[in-house]
C-alpha positions, 0 to 999 in steps of 0.5 A: 337947315333940315326939316325933321320929325319929332316922335315919342321915340326921338323927342328927348334926343332932339332936345339934347341935340338942340342943347349941344347944337349937334349937326346945326340942329338949332337951326333945323325945322322940327315938326311933331303931331300933337296927337302923338306928343304934347307941346307941354312935354316938349317945353318941360324938357326943354326947360329942365335943360335950360333951353328956351323954345317956341311951339307954333301950330303949323297945320292942326294937329302939326306943330312946329318946335323952334330953338330960341336960346340957351339960358344961364 
């Protein structure tokens, strides 16, 4: 399991990697700053790709995105 940083430049790629489980990305820890990226943006993109994720506050304003499951 790796720890990865999500930014405005890579958040779409991170979600796509979770959908495809590229390099085991579903088990990775993904962190982002709410000052840079809205949790709602991540949740909406994941939902559009039939991906269920959770977001928890790790250390304000740092949050953690976690894979839950793929929806059919």
